[in-house]
PABA-491415 format. One line per field, with one value per residue (C-alpha): residue number from 1; residue in one letter; chain; x, y, z. Coordinates in nm, 3 decimals. Example, Ala and Ser with C-alpha at 12.3 -4.5 7.8 and 13.67 -1.06 7.14 Angstrom:
2
pos: (1 | 2)
code: (a | s)
unit: (A | A)
px: (1.230 | 1.367)
py: (-0.450 | -0.106)
pz: (0.780 | 0.714)
//
This chain:
414
pos: (1 | 2 | 3 | 4 | 5 | 6 | 7 | 8 | 9 | 10 | 11 | 12 | 13 | 14 | 15 | 16 | 17 | 18 | 19 | 20 | 21 | 22 | 23 | 24 | 25 | 26 | 27 | 28 | 29 | 30 | 31 | 32 | 33 | 34 | 35 | 36 | 37 | 38 | 39 | 40 | 41 | 42 | 43 | 44 | 45 | 46 | 47 | 48 | 49 | 50 | 51 | 52 | 53 | 54 | 55 | 56 | 57 | 58 | 59 | 60 | 61 | 62 | 63 | 64 | 65 | 66 | 67 | 68 | 69 | 70 | 71 | 72 | 73 | 74 | 75 | 76 | 77 | 78 | 79 | 80 | 81 | 82 | 83 | 84 | 85 | 86 | 87 | 88 | 89 | 90 | 91 | 92 | 93 | 94 | 95 | 96 | 97 | 98 | 99 | 100 | 101 | 102 | 103 | 104 | 105 | 106 | 107 | 108 | 109 | 110 | 111 | 112 | 113 | 114 | 115 | 116 | 117 | 118 | 119 | 120 | 121 | 122 | 123 | 124 | 125 | 126 | 127 | 128 | 129 | 130 | 131 | 132 | 133 | 134 | 135 | 136 | 137 | 138 | 139 | 140 | 141 | 142 | 143 | 144 | 145 | 146 | 147 | 148 | 149 | 150 | 151 | 152 | 153 | 154 | 155 | 156 | 157 | 158 | 159 | 160 | 161 | 162 | 163 | 164 | 165 | 166 | 167 | 168 | 169 | 170 | 171 | 172 | 173 | 174 | 175 | 176 | 177 | 178 | 179 | 180 | 181 | 182 | 183 | 184 | 185 | 186 | 187 | 188 | 189 | 190 | 191 | 192 | 193 | 194 | 195 | 196 | 197 | 198 | 199 | 200 | 201 | 202 | 203 | 204 | 205 | 206 | 207 | 208 | 209 | 210 | 211 | 212 | 213 | 214 | 215 | 216 | 217 | 218 | 219 | 220 | 221 | 222 | 223 | 224 | 225 | 226 | 227 | 228 | 229 | 230 | 231 | 232 | 233 | 234 | 235 | 236 | 237 | 238 | 239 | 240 | 241 | 242 | 243 | 244 | 245 | 246 | 247 | 248 | 249 | 250 | 251 | 252 | 253 | 254 | 255 | 256 | 257 | 258 | 259 | 260 | 261 | 262 | 263 | 264 | 265 | 266 | 267 | 268 | 269 | 270 | 271 | 272 | 273 | 274 | 275 | 276 | 277 | 278 | 279 | 280 | 281 | 282 | 283 | 284 | 285 | 286 | 287 | 288 | 289 | 290 | 291 | 292 | 293 | 294 | 295 | 296 | 297 | 298 | 299 | 300 | 301 | 302 | 303 | 304 | 305 | 306 | 307 | 308 | 309 | 310 | 311 | 312 | 313 | 314 | 315 | 316 | 317 | 318 | 319 | 320 | 321 | 322 | 323 | 324 | 325 | 326 | 327 | 328 | 329 | 330 | 331 | 332 | 333 | 334 | 335 | 336 | 337 | 338 | 339 | 340 | 341 | 342 | 343 | 344 | 345 | 346 | 347 | 348 | 349 | 350 | 351 | 352 | 353 | 354 | 355 | 356 | 357 | 358 | 359 | 360 | 361 | 362 | 363 | 364 | 365 | 366 | 367 | 368 | 369 | 370 | 371 | 372 | 373 | 374 | 375 | 376 | 377 | 378 | 379 | 380 | 381 | 382 | 383 | 384 | 385 | 386 | 387 | 388 | 389 | 390 | 391 | 392 | 393 | 394 | 395 | 396 | 397 | 398 | 399 | 400 | 401 | 402 | 403 | 404 | 405 | 406 | 407 | 408 | 409 | 410 | 411 | 412 | 413 | 414)
code: (x | x | x | x | x | x | x | x | x | x | x | x | x | x | x | x | x | x | x | x | x | x | x | x | x | x | x | x | x | x | x | x | x | x | x | x | x | x | x | x | x | x | x | x | x | x | x | x | x | x | x | x | x | x | x | x | x | x | x | x | x | x | x | x | x | x | x | x | x | x | x | x | x | x | x | x | x | x | x | x | x | x | x | x | x | x | x | x | x | x | x | x | x | x | x | x | x | x | x | x | x | x | x | x | x | x | x | x | x | x | x | x | x | x | x | x | x | x | x | x | x | x | x | x | x | x | x | x | x | x | x | x | x | x | x | x | x | x | x | x | x | x | x | x | x | x | x | x | x | x | x | x | x | x | x | x | x | x | x | x | x | x | x | x | x | x | x | x | x | x | x | x | x | x | x | x | x | x | x | x | x | x | x | x | x | x | x | x | x | x | x | x | x | x | x | x | x | x | x | x | x | x | x | x | x | x | x | x | x | x | x | x | x | x | x | x | x | x | x | x | x | x | x | x | x | x | x | x | x | x | x | x | x | x | x | x | x | x | x | x | x | x | x | x | x | x | x | x | x | x | x | x | x | x | x | x | x | x | x | x | x | x | x | x | x | x | x | x | x | x | x | x | x | x | x | x | x | x | x | x | x | x | x | x | x | x | x | x | x | x | x | x | x | x | x | x | x | x | x | x | x | x | x | x | x | x | x | x | x | x | x | x | x | x | x | x | x | x | x | x | x | x | x | x | x | x | x | x | x | x | x | x | x | x | x | x | x | x | x | x | x | x | x | x | x | x | x | x | x | x | x | x | x | x | x | x | x | x | x | x | x | x | x | x | x | x | x | x | x | x | x | x | x | x | x | x | x | x | x | x | x | x | x | x | x | x | x | x | x | x | x | x | x | x | x | x | x | x | x | x | x | x | x | x | x | x | x | x | x | x | x | x | x | x)
unit: (A | A | A | A | A | A | A | A | A | A | A | A | A | A | A | A | A | A | A | A | A | A | A | A | A | A | A | A | A | A | A | A | A | A | A | A | A | A | A | A | A | A | A | A | A | A | A | A | A | A | A | A | A | A | A | A | A | A | A | A | A | A | A | A | A | A | A | A | A | A | A | A | A | A | A | A | A | A | A | A | A | A | A | A | A | A | A | A | A | A | A | A | A | A | A | A | A | A | A | A | A | A | A | A | A | A | A | A | A | A | A | A | A | A | A | A | A | A | A | A | A | A | A | A | A | A | A | A | A | A | A | A | A | A | A | A | A | A | A | A | A | A | A | A | A | A | A | A | A | A | A | A | A | A | A | A | A | A | A | A | A | A | A | A | A | A | A | A | A | A | A | A | A | A | A | A | A | A | A | A | A | A | A | A | A | A | A | A | A | A | A | A | A | A | A | A | A | A | A | A | A | A | A | A | A | A | A | A | A | A | A | A | A | A | A | A | A | A | A | A | A | A | A | A | A | A | A | A | A | A | A | A | A | A | A | A | A | A | A | A | A | A | A | A | A | A | A | A | A | A | A | A | A | A | A | A | A | A | A | A | A | A | A | A | A | A | A | A | A | A | A | A | A | A | A | A | A | A | A | A | A | A | A | A | A | A | A | A | A | A | A | A | A | A | A | A | A | A | A | A | A | A | A | A | A | A | A | A | A | A | A | A | A | A | A | A | A | A | A | A | A | A | A | A | A | A | A | A | A | A | A | A | A | A | A | A | A | A | A | A | A | A | A | A | A | A | A | A | A | A | A | A | A | A | A | A | A | A | A | A | A | A | A | A | A | A | A | A | A | A | A | A | A | A | A | A | A | A | A | A | A | A | A | A | A | A | A | A | A | A | A | A | A | A | A | A | A | A | A | A | A | A | A | A | A | A | A | A | A | A | A | A | A | A)
px: (-1.871 | -1.560 | -1.344 | -0.975 | -0.690 | -0.686 | -1.059 | -1.023 | -0.721 | -0.912 | -1.211 | -0.991 | -0.802 | -1.130 | -1.247 | -0.919 | -0.938 | -1.291 | -1.193 | -0.881 | -1.093 | -1.181 | -0.809 | -0.701 | -0.960 | -1.159 | -1.505 | -1.818 | -2.046 | -2.332 | -2.263 | -2.419 | -2.699 | -2.512 | -2.544 | -2.224 | -2.062 | -1.777 | -1.478 | -1.303 | -1.042 | -0.676 | -0.481 | -0.132 | 0.114 | 0.495 | 0.641 | 0.704 | 0.406 | 0.065 | -0.231 | -0.198 | -0.523 | -0.489 | -0.657 | -0.904 | -0.652 | -0.387 | -0.639 | -0.723 | -0.357 | -0.343 | -0.661 | -0.506 | -0.218 | -0.433 | -0.350 | -0.607 | -0.525 | -0.201 | -0.414 | -0.572 | -0.887 | -1.053 | -1.322 | -1.391 | -1.710 | -1.489 | -1.415 | -1.782 | -1.757 | -1.455 | -1.620 | -1.934 | -1.729 | -1.587 | -1.930 | -2.075 | -1.804 | -1.828 | -2.209 | -2.181 | -1.959 | -2.108 | -2.154 | -2.105 | -1.778 | -1.436 | -1.263 | -0.958 | -0.795 | -0.448 | -0.264 | -0.570 | -0.798 | -1.099 | -1.322 | -1.627 | -1.737 | -2.029 | -1.781 | -1.601 | -1.941 | -2.023 | -1.688 | -1.778 | -2.130 | -2.003 | -1.737 | -1.997 | -2.224 | -1.937 | -1.813 | -2.029 | -1.883 | -1.516 | -1.412 | -1.499 | -1.372 | -1.159 | -1.109 | -1.458 | -1.280 | -1.132 | -1.479 | -1.647 | -1.369 | -1.124 | -0.776 | -0.557 | -0.199 | -0.029 | 0.306 | 0.652 | 0.657 | 0.463 | 0.644 | 0.498 | 0.566 | 0.377 | 0.207 | 0.046 | -0.145 | 0.126 | 0.083 | 0.251 | 0.268 | 0.084 | -0.112 | -0.408 | -0.249 | 0.109 | 0.299 | 0.640 | 0.768 | 0.509 | 0.633 | 0.605 | 0.281 | 0.051 | -0.138 | -0.492 | -0.544 | -0.446 | -0.709 | -0.508 | -0.442 | -0.627 | -0.681 | -0.770 | -0.886 | -0.683 | -0.929 | -1.151 | -0.885 | -0.811 | -0.928 | -0.570 | -0.506 | -0.789 | -0.728 | -0.451 | -0.468 | -0.276 | -0.211 | -0.141 | -0.191 | -0.243 | 0.043 | 0.023 | -0.267 | -0.083 | -0.108 | 0.215 | 0.305 | 0.206 | 0.472 | 0.715 | 0.832 | 1.127 | 0.903 | 0.652 | 0.878 | 1.191 | 1.065 | 0.733 | 0.517 | 0.197 | 0.244 | 0.009 | -0.279 | -0.336 | -0.380 | -0.233 | -0.468 | -0.218 | 0.142 | 0.385 | 0.696 | 0.905 | 0.912 | 1.011 | 0.681 | 0.496 | 0.704 | 0.619 | 0.254 | 0.251 | 0.396 | 0.132 | -0.152 | -0.332 | -0.264 | -0.354 | -0.261 | -0.179 | -0.288 | -0.171 | -0.492 | -0.458 | -0.718 | -0.655 | -0.768 | -0.764 | -0.585 | -0.678 | -0.557 | -0.710 | -0.498 | -0.149 | 0.066 | 0.100 | 0.478 | 0.664 | 0.730 | 1.101 | 1.212 | 1.407 | 1.567 | 1.705 | 1.840 | 2.016 | 2.161 | 2.295 | 2.459 | 2.623 | 2.414 | 2.249 | 2.364 | 2.168 | 2.048 | 1.968 | 1.703 | 1.409 | 1.193 | 1.371 | 1.716 | 1.606 | 1.474 | 1.800 | 2.003 | 1.796 | 1.812 | 2.191 | 2.206 | 1.917 | 2.090 | 2.030 | 1.656 | 1.485 | 1.749 | 1.718 | 1.339 | 1.319 | 1.469 | 1.115 | 0.915 | 0.580 | 0.366 | 0.039 | -0.230 | -0.470 | -0.800 | -0.906 | -1.169 | -1.318 | -1.303 | -1.060 | -0.841 | -1.001 | -0.874 | -0.927 | -1.273 | -1.387 | -1.428 | -1.240 | -0.941 | -0.901 | -0.557 | -0.386 | -0.674 | -0.676 | -0.415 | -0.319 | -0.287 | -0.248 | -0.615 | -0.509 | -0.390 | -0.601 | -0.910 | -1.046 | -1.290 | -1.132 | -1.080 | -0.756 | -0.547 | -0.190 | 0.113 | 0.409 | 0.688 | 0.637 | 0.910 | 0.972 | 1.231 | 1.481 | 1.561 | 1.854 | 1.618 | 1.739 | 1.524 | 1.447 | 1.170 | 0.970 | 0.683 | 0.458 | 0.115 | -0.132 | -0.480 | -0.757 | -0.677 | -0.899 | -0.792 | -0.925 | -0.665 | -0.417 | -0.085 | 0.138 | 0.427 | 0.210 | 0.247 | 0.184 | 0.275 | 0.336 | 0.103 | 0.109 | -0.003 | -0.195 | -0.056 | -0.273 | -0.191 | 0.059 | 0.416 | 0.390 | 0.219 | 0.493 | 0.765 | 0.605 | 0.547 | 0.896 | 1.068 | 0.836 | 0.989 | 0.984 | 0.822 | 0.520 | 0.232 | -0.113 | -0.414 | -0.704 | -1.038 | -1.311 | -1.642 | -1.692)
py: (0.141 | -0.058 | 0.126 | 0.134 | 0.220 | 0.567 | 0.618 | 0.500 | 0.726 | 1.028 | 0.950 | 0.915 | 1.233 | 1.423 | 1.287 | 1.380 | 1.730 | 1.779 | 1.669 | 1.886 | 2.197 | 2.206 | 2.236 | 2.453 | 2.720 | 2.703 | 2.858 | 2.648 | 2.917 | 2.791 | 2.757 | 3.015 | 2.876 | 2.853 | 2.540 | 2.338 | 2.142 | 1.912 | 1.952 | 1.647 | 1.505 | 1.571 | 1.257 | 1.211 | 1.421 | 1.436 | 1.694 | 2.032 | 2.081 | 2.009 | 2.131 | 2.008 | 1.970 | 2.100 | 1.947 | 2.169 | 2.214 | 2.329 | 2.561 | 2.700 | 2.791 | 2.971 | 3.166 | 3.289 | 3.459 | 3.685 | 4.058 | 4.226 | 4.566 | 4.561 | 4.538 | 4.871 | 4.682 | 4.790 | 4.521 | 4.198 | 4.365 | 4.597 | 4.300 | 4.289 | 4.513 | 4.322 | 3.985 | 4.102 | 4.199 | 3.847 | 3.694 | 3.896 | 3.762 | 3.399 | 3.395 | 3.447 | 3.141 | 2.800 | 2.658 | 2.291 | 2.353 | 2.291 | 2.609 | 2.437 | 2.106 | 2.081 | 1.823 | 1.601 | 1.882 | 1.948 | 2.244 | 2.370 | 2.728 | 2.637 | 2.556 | 2.888 | 3.062 | 2.878 | 2.985 | 3.347 | 3.307 | 3.137 | 3.405 | 3.680 | 3.509 | 3.475 | 3.835 | 3.973 | 3.712 | 3.717 | 4.030 | 3.846 | 3.505 | 3.467 | 3.099 | 3.040 | 3.019 | 2.685 | 2.552 | 2.643 | 2.611 | 2.343 | 2.496 | 2.379 | 2.503 | 2.567 | 2.397 | 2.501 | 2.849 | 3.069 | 3.374 | 3.717 | 4.028 | 4.358 | 4.595 | 4.934 | 5.212 | 5.446 | 5.819 | 5.993 | 6.350 | 6.367 | 6.580 | 6.486 | 6.682 | 6.684 | 6.993 | 7.104 | 6.868 | 6.603 | 6.417 | 6.043 | 5.884 | 5.649 | 5.438 | 5.303 | 4.950 | 4.944 | 4.887 | 4.614 | 4.408 | 4.076 | 3.819 | 3.453 | 3.219 | 2.907 | 2.673 | 2.727 | 2.542 | 2.270 | 2.218 | 2.152 | 2.527 | 2.630 | 2.975 | 3.059 | 3.338 | 3.437 | 3.806 | 3.896 | 4.130 | 4.063 | 4.148 | 4.062 | 3.830 | 3.634 | 3.636 | 3.758 | 3.836 | 4.184 | 4.456 | 4.438 | 4.722 | 4.814 | 4.850 | 5.062 | 5.290 | 5.314 | 5.254 | 5.437 | 5.183 | 5.305 | 5.674 | 5.666 | 5.509 | 5.818 | 5.611 | 5.860 | 5.913 | 6.102 | 6.221 | 6.162 | 6.346 | 6.033 | 5.712 | 5.514 | 5.622 | 5.462 | 5.145 | 5.109 | 5.189 | 4.899 | 4.662 | 4.764 | 4.753 | 5.070 | 5.402 | 5.768 | 6.058 | 6.381 | 6.652 | 7.013 | 7.161 | 6.963 | 6.703 | 6.329 | 6.066 | 5.690 | 5.506 | 5.140 | 4.829 | 4.785 | 4.513 | 4.385 | 4.283 | 3.924 | 3.919 | 3.741 | 3.948 | 3.987 | 4.128 | 4.450 | 4.412 | 4.071 | 4.199 | 4.483 | 4.241 | 4.011 | 4.312 | 4.418 | 4.735 | 4.633 | 4.404 | 4.082 | 4.189 | 4.543 | 4.487 | 4.714 | 4.966 | 5.244 | 5.116 | 5.089 | 5.445 | 5.571 | 5.406 | 5.566 | 5.908 | 5.881 | 5.716 | 5.856 | 5.777 | 5.404 | 5.432 | 5.302 | 5.040 | 4.883 | 4.909 | 4.732 | 4.418 | 4.358 | 4.303 | 4.297 | 4.609 | 4.720 | 4.954 | 5.169 | 5.351 | 5.653 | 5.628 | 5.827 | 5.524 | 5.244 | 5.053 | 4.734 | 4.377 | 4.093 | 4.027 | 4.368 | 4.479 | 4.748 | 4.632 | 4.672 | 4.773 | 4.501 | 4.260 | 4.203 | 3.977 | 3.887 | 3.507 | 3.232 | 3.125 | 2.766 | 2.749 | 3.013 | 3.082 | 3.434 | 3.492 | 3.240 | 3.319 | 3.247 | 3.343 | 3.461 | 3.532 | 3.724 | 3.950 | 4.311 | 4.541 | 4.859 | 5.133 | 5.110 | 5.411 | 5.477 | 5.478 | 5.145 | 4.850 | 4.561 | 4.310 | 4.386 | 4.211 | 3.970 | 4.061 | 3.776 | 3.833 | 3.756 | 3.765 | 3.759 | 3.647 | 3.935 | 3.993 | 3.819 | 3.915 | 3.805 | 3.729 | 3.568 | 3.194 | 2.891 | 2.958 | 3.330 | 3.593 | 3.968 | 4.179 | 4.497 | 4.759 | 5.051 | 5.413 | 5.656 | 5.671 | 5.379 | 5.161 | 5.243 | 5.153 | 4.819 | 4.718 | 4.824 | 4.609 | 4.314 | 3.990 | 3.717 | 3.388 | 3.347 | 3.112 | 3.066 | 2.867 | 2.823 | 2.825 | 2.586 | 2.531 | 2.230)
pz: (4.335 | 4.427 | 4.684 | 4.602 | 4.840 | 4.690 | 4.754 | 5.116 | 5.168 | 5.038 | 5.263 | 5.570 | 5.480 | 5.456 | 5.791 | 5.961 | 5.806 | 5.941 | 6.290 | 6.277 | 6.223 | 6.592 | 6.676 | 6.383 | 6.458 | 6.133 | 6.152 | 6.188 | 6.040 | 5.820 | 5.450 | 5.214 | 5.001 | 4.673 | 4.457 | 4.440 | 4.162 | 4.258 | 4.022 | 3.884 | 4.124 | 4.053 | 3.977 | 4.119 | 3.917 | 3.893 | 4.129 | 3.970 | 3.736 | 3.885 | 4.084 | 4.442 | 4.637 | 4.993 | 5.294 | 5.477 | 5.758 | 5.510 | 5.344 | 5.688 | 5.740 | 5.406 | 5.489 | 5.814 | 5.627 | 5.406 | 5.420 | 5.196 | 5.350 | 5.149 | 4.835 | 4.925 | 5.030 | 5.357 | 5.364 | 5.180 | 5.059 | 4.850 | 4.625 | 4.518 | 4.204 | 4.071 | 4.134 | 3.955 | 3.648 | 3.636 | 3.694 | 3.404 | 3.173 | 3.286 | 3.264 | 2.887 | 2.839 | 2.743 | 3.093 | 3.003 | 2.815 | 2.969 | 3.092 | 3.244 | 3.154 | 3.307 | 3.517 | 3.552 | 3.667 | 3.443 | 3.528 | 3.338 | 3.302 | 3.530 | 3.808 | 3.753 | 3.773 | 4.098 | 4.246 | 4.181 | 4.320 | 4.633 | 4.688 | 4.643 | 4.898 | 5.149 | 5.131 | 5.419 | 5.658 | 5.560 | 5.752 | 6.073 | 5.964 | 5.647 | 5.737 | 5.596 | 5.261 | 5.369 | 5.456 | 5.131 | 4.872 | 4.771 | 4.737 | 4.447 | 4.472 | 4.139 | 4.185 | 4.060 | 4.219 | 3.970 | 3.836 | 3.915 | 3.710 | 3.718 | 3.479 | 3.533 | 3.363 | 3.231 | 3.179 | 2.887 | 2.767 | 2.435 | 2.193 | 1.975 | 1.687 | 1.563 | 1.681 | 1.800 | 2.068 | 1.986 | 1.682 | 1.762 | 1.636 | 1.825 | 1.571 | 1.550 | 1.419 | 1.048 | 0.783 | 0.611 | 0.926 | 0.898 | 1.176 | 1.124 | 1.403 | 1.328 | 1.500 | 1.195 | 0.996 | 1.253 | 1.614 | 1.731 | 1.692 | 1.924 | 2.070 | 1.821 | 1.565 | 1.254 | 1.185 | 0.825 | 0.529 | 0.160 | -0.075 | -0.445 | -0.374 | -0.103 | 0.277 | 0.439 | 0.804 | 0.916 | 0.934 | 1.228 | 1.451 | 1.228 | 0.923 | 1.117 | 1.322 | 1.105 | 0.750 | 0.804 | 0.617 | 0.788 | 0.711 | 0.412 | 0.607 | 0.828 | 1.145 | 1.393 | 1.689 | 1.907 | 1.914 | 2.202 | 2.319 | 2.367 | 2.159 | 2.469 | 2.631 | 2.338 | 2.370 | 2.740 | 2.663 | 2.417 | 2.677 | 2.933 | 2.681 | 2.794 | 2.964 | 2.999 | 2.777 | 2.961 | 2.720 | 2.694 | 2.832 | 3.155 | 3.062 | 3.033 | 2.787 | 2.826 | 2.548 | 2.512 | 2.332 | 1.985 | 1.825 | 1.754 | 1.459 | 1.582 | 1.582 | 1.862 | 2.174 | 2.255 | 2.592 | 2.543 | 2.887 | 2.798 | 2.466 | 2.645 | 2.899 | 2.626 | 2.458 | 2.782 | 2.817 | 3.146 | 3.429 | 3.480 | 3.825 | 3.709 | 3.441 | 3.519 | 3.343 | 3.530 | 3.424 | 3.061 | 3.065 | 3.220 | 2.944 | 2.666 | 2.834 | 2.823 | 2.477 | 2.268 | 1.938 | 1.994 | 2.057 | 1.742 | 1.661 | 2.007 | 2.023 | 1.687 | 1.843 | 1.971 | 1.648 | 1.834 | 1.790 | 1.955 | 1.818 | 2.023 | 2.046 | 2.253 | 2.528 | 2.814 | 3.047 | 3.126 | 3.160 | 3.031 | 3.042 | 2.796 | 2.946 | 2.824 | 3.186 | 3.380 | 3.583 | 3.960 | 4.092 | 4.301 | 4.240 | 3.862 | 3.704 | 3.351 | 3.328 | 3.074 | 3.043 | 2.976 | 3.339 | 3.514 | 3.299 | 3.266 | 3.551 | 3.787 | 4.156 | 4.338 | 4.640 | 4.598 | 4.816 | 4.673 | 4.805 | 4.701 | 4.564 | 4.759 | 4.798 | 5.080 | 5.299 | 5.062 | 4.764 | 4.625 | 4.522 | 4.753 | 4.821 | 5.134 | 5.309 | 5.123 | 4.994 | 5.042 | 4.905 | 4.661 | 4.289 | 3.982 | 3.635 | 3.426 | 3.156 | 2.928 | 2.771 | 2.485 | 2.723 | 2.993 | 2.945 | 3.169 | 3.538 | 3.481 | 3.629 | 3.564 | 3.862 | 3.771 | 4.011 | 3.893 | 3.812 | 3.960 | 4.090 | 4.333 | 4.072 | 3.822 | 4.074 | 4.160 | 3.798 | 3.695 | 3.959 | 4.014 | 3.889 | 4.148 | 4.245 | 4.469 | 4.542 | 4.386 | 4.508 | 4.266 | 4.453 | 4.340 | 4.520 | 4.744)
//
């Protein structure tokens, strides 16, 4: 093979990185016996949108900043169940097919599987030396400061039967909702779906939120699986994708995503800002709820500005992500699978929202840890990640206020 200037530069860079380990403090522990597959090299990309390959010295520095305790993780071994869920999903994918093809980086499902295997093999050693990550993985930083938002598992007061005080229906997936995988028509539409119903022998878009909640077009289908006290609770449940019903007898029931109407998602917070109902720097779930508490007469009209609608099913377990596996608080993320494929392993660093001593919102110390792409979302596109904060008051606070930029490093096996 003819060596170009680029090849020589990469070789020299690798040699300098290896020699620098002795000064940077990276571990020299033996490598776990996991087979390796070298991912395709990343070509030079314009600044702003690319995967940037870190040197081992740079990766070492990133590894030193990790604070998994802030994820609620006591030991790296505690990541094992979450990693296994991802491994189970990835093992079912066609291993020779491309899972990621962005910015010159092509990665197969086999490489994603090897990343998971290597991480699982490393777990017992990482408590003592997290810098082993830099020895066994190539770090690819996702450029352009990825956006982080949060989602959580909401709880809402509900009844399984309609009764006084519980008059707002939560619907199962309608019988007349049809879904077509568009890649069956043309490969250029791979991963895209059309949601429709048949009316007078023709396919038409499925009903939007206004038709469902205001016009009552689903009333005759008898799809109600539960009844809530507050329509805003249902709206937030639809945004999160799953939650828990708090029933009258003190028991709880998981309520999980079953389908959607396929309409475009429109941010209610942004609509309210444009109408002068919320300040630009005050858009949060808590602020939206406060407005509706004070102005209940505007509820359905404002909610209908988001035509997207989600349907549910009841379960005794949950919550589940798009992989069909349960989610782990502060570890699972919803991602755009075109940029971070489901099952992929990455490190992240992001400032966390917290309450000040006066009870106001502020960003506190950063959380730097291990993330797993285990979910997707209609509003999660490109360099946008949704952090699953879990269940409870703190999780609700974080998800309601998290909207900031952070850093992401995709981990691929050396």
